[in-house]
N, C-alpha and C positions, 0 to 999 in steps of 0.2 A: 073650859078653855079649849079653843080650837088648836089643831096641830100646827107646829111651826112651819112656815113656808120654806121651800128650798132656796139655796143661793141662786141668784140670777134674776131674770125678769119676773115681774108679777105674772102668775098664770093668766093666759089670755081670757079664759072664761070669767075669772074674777075681775080682771081689768074691765071687761065689757060690762059687767054688772055695776061696777062703781061709776063708769062713765054714763050709763043710762040713768043712774040715780042722782048724781051730783053735779054734772056739767050744766052750767048756766049758758044758754044760747045767746048769741049776739049777731045781729044782722050783718055786721061788717066782717065777721069771721067766715071766710069763703071755704076753708078747709079746717075743720076742728079736730079734736082728738078721736082716735079710734085705733083698733088693732091693725097694724100694717101702715098706719098713717104717722110718719115720723116727724113731721113739721107742721106748724100752723101757718095758714095764709090769711092775711088781713087786708081788706080793701082800703087802699089809700088813693083812690081815684084812678089816674092814668096808669099807676103802677101798683102792684101788690107787694106788701112786705111779707117775707118768709121768715119765720122765727123758729129756731131749733135749740133744744138743750139736751145734752147728753154728758154723763159723768165718765171718768176713767177710773176704774176701781181695781182691776187686776194688775195692771202694769205698774212698775216702779221705775223702770229705766226709760228715759225719753218721754216721760208722761205728758209734757207740754206739746210735743209733736203729735202724739195720739189725740189729745184733746181738740186741737184745732182741726185736724183732718177728719176725724169721725163726725164732727158737727158740720163741717163744710160739705161733706159728701151728701148729707140729706138736703141741703139747699140745692145742690147741683141736680139731685134726682128729681126735683120738682121743676126743673128747667131754669132755675134761677142762678144768679151770680152771687157768691158769698162776698159780703162787703165789710161787716163789722163784727168783732169778736170781743166778748167779755168772759172773764174766768173767775170763779170762786175757788181759791186754792186753800185747802185745809192741810196744815203741816203738823206732823206728830210732835207733841210736847216731849221734851227730853231728848229728842233726836234732831230736830230742825235747827239749822244754823244759817248764817248769812250765805254760805256757799250753796246750800241746798236751795234756798230761795232764789238766788241769782241764777242758778242753773236752770230752774224752771222758767224764769223770765226769759232767759236766752232761747230756750226751746220754743216757747210761745212766739217770741218775736221772729225767729227764723222761719217757723212754719207759716206765720201770717205773711211774711214778706214773699215767700215762695208762691202764695196764692193771690197776692195783691189785696190782702185783707188788712184792715186797720184794727190793731189791738187798742180798744178804746175805753176799757173800764173793767170793773170787777170788784173783788174783795179778797183779802188775804187774812189768814188767822192761824195762829198756833193753838191747837186744841188737844184735849185729852182723849184717850180711848182709841187712838190710831197707832198702828205700827209702821205705816208708810203714808206718803202724801196721797191725797185724793183731789182731783180737779173736776168741778162741774163746769162745763163749757156752755156758753150761750152764743150762738151764731145768728146774725141777721143778714138777710140778703134781699134781693128784689128781682121782680120778673114782671113782664107785661102780661096782661090778662090772656092775650093770644098765645103766649109761649108757655103758660103754666101746664105742667105735666102732673097728673094725679096718679098716685099708687093704685087708686081704685078704678083706673081707666082700662085695664086689660080687657080685650075683646075676644070672644070665641073665634078660633081660627088663627090668632096671632102666633107668630114664632116667638119662642122664649130664648133670648140671647144672654149669654154669660161672658163677661170679659175676664181676662187674666187666668183665673183658676181659684181653687179653694185649697186651703184657707190661708191667705197671705198673712193676715194679722196673727192668727193662731200659731203659725210657724215661727214668726219673729218673736212672739211672746214666750213660747216655750224655750226657744234658744237663749233668750235674754234672761229669763227668770230661773232656768234650770241648767245654766252653763256648767257649773261645777259638777253636777251629776253626769252631764253628757260627756264630759272629758274622760270619764271612765271607759267609754265605749267608742268615741268618735274623735277624729283629729281636729285640730284647731281650724283648719281650712273649711271643713264641713260646718262646724258650729258658727264660724264667722259668716259664711254664706247664708245660713238660716237667719242669723241676726240681721243681716242686711236686707231681708225681705221687707222690713219696715220702710226702706227707701227704694229698694229695687227688687221686685217690680213696684213696690210701694203700696201704701194703704189708701192713697187718694184716688177717687174716681171722677174728679172734677173734669179732667181732660176728656175722658171717654164719654161722659154724660153730655158734654158740649157737642162732640162729634155726632153722637146718636141723635140728639135733638135737631141738629142742623141738617142732617142728611136723610131723615126719615119722618114719617108721620107717626112718631112713637106714641103709644097709647099709655104706657105706664113704665116707671123706673123705680127701682128699689135697691138699696145696698144691703147685702147680708152682713149682719153684725153679730150680736150675741145670739147664740143658738144656731149659728152657722147657716149654710145654704138651705138646709131642710126647713128651719124655722122661717127664713125669709120667704120661701116658696109658699108655705102655709099662710103667712101674713099677706102675701100678694093675692092669693086666692080668696082669703077672707075679705080683704078690702074691696075686691071687685065682684064678689059673689059668683066666682067661676070655679071650674075644676082645672087641673093641670095634668098633662102626661109628660113624664120625664124619661129620657133615655140615659141610663147610668153610664154607658160607655162613652157618651159625648161630653161628660163633665170633666173638664181639665183639672187634674190633681198633680201638683208639683211632686217630683220624686222626693225632694227633701221633706215635704209634708207627709208623704206616705211613710218614710223612715221614722219620723218622730212619732207619728200616730201609732205605728207598730210598737215602738219602744215603750210607750205609755199606755197601750191598749185603748186608744181613743178612736172614735169614728169621725173621719174628716167631714162627713155631712153635717155633724152637729158642732163643729169647732168654729169659734169666733172668726169671722171672715171678712172684715173690712179690707178693701182692696179689689173686690169683685163687684161688678155692676150687673144687675138683672134688668133687662128691658124686654117689653113685649111690643111688637111692631108687626105691620103687615108682612106675611111670609115672603111676598114677592120683593120686598125691599131689603131683606136680610143679607143677601150676597153682597150688594154694593156697600152696605154699612160695614160688614166684616172686612171687606177689602180695604176700606178707608181706615178702619181701626188698625189693621195689621200694617198698613203703610206708615202709620204713626207709631209703630212698635208695640202695639197692644194686641195680644192674642184675644180672639173672640170665637165663640162657637154657638151654634143653635143647639140647645140641650133638650128641647121639647116643644110642645104646643099647648095653647090654651083651649080647654074643653068646656062643654056645658057643666053646670054645677053638679049635676047628678053623677058625673064621672068620678068626682072626688079628686084627691091629689095622689097620684099613683106614679110609680117608677117601674121601668122594665130593666131587668138585668139578666143576662144569659137566657133570653127569650121567655123569662118568667116575669109576669106583671103582678105587683102587690102594692099595698098602701105605702106611701113614703114614710119612713120612720119619723116619729115625732120626738123631740127632745125637750123635756120639761125644764131642763137647765143646760147651760152650755157645757160641752165636754171639758173645756179648760178648767171649770170649777173643780173637777175631780183631782186636778193636780194640787189644789190648795186646801183640800179637805183636811 
C-alpha cells in the first residue's frame, strides 16, 4: 500500500504523471489540463468557451461567496468574462436544514449578481460522512481568440506584478473559522477587520485582471489559491518553462495577515491567497498599469522578474538569494489537522 497523500492539492509531480497517462486529446481543446493551468479553453468558432471547476472545502462561513469568486477568478485570469455558474452543493446529513440550504443559495446568488454571472444550474444533496457543507463550483466564461491570456505565456524579461497582497483569503478564513480562539488574544475590531477581508479588499480579481488585460500586452495571469503565493509562482514557472526571481521586500503582506500568521506559526508565502493577481508583462508597461490599478483603489507592486529556466525559482531576502520555499500542502491545513 502506498503512503497516504497529504491534505491539499494532489502533488504536482503525481498530477503530471496522471495527465500524461490518462488525458484524451481533442482538437477543439485549445488549453487543456496541466500544472498551473487552472481552466480549460474550448474552440467555439469566433469565441472560445472557458470552463473552470474548483471546490470550497476549508471554509464553512459564506461558502457560496467563496465558490463563485474563486471560480470566476480563473476565467478572468485567461482574459475572459465569467458568465454562467453551476454548483454541486453537498450538505452534511444530520446537520443540514432548510435554513442552511437557503443561506448557501443566498450567498451564491449575491456573489453571482455582483459579477454579472447567471446562476444557471447544479446539484444539491444531503450526504453522509461530512461535518460541514462542501461546494464544487463550475464557472463558464467566454473570450475572443485574440484576447485569450495563457498562464503558460510568461516571457523572459517580463516584470512580475502582484495586486493587493498576501494572503487575503487566508486572513479571512482564519478569522472566520478561529474567531472564538482569537477572542482570547485580540479585540473584536481586529477580528472583524480580518473577517471582512473576504469582501474588503476582497477575494475577487476580476476587476484587476480586466485592467491589466486592457492596458498592457500581458503575457500571463494566475491567481494564487491553495498553497499560497509560493505555489502559484512555481505553477507559473512550470506552465511557461521559465525561472523566476522574486524580491521578498516587494511582496505586500497585510499587517493583519502577519499577526495571524505569527499567532498560528504559519508562513504567509504558503497560505491560501485568493484575492491577489499575478501577472507577467513587459517591464516597460508595468508603471502605467500600476498607476491605473492604484487609481482604481487596487494596490499593485512589481515583485520580481521572469528569468531563463536554468535560474530556477528563487527569492532574495536581506541580500541573500535562495530557492523559493515550496509547500506540499497549504499552510491553512495545519489549522485543521
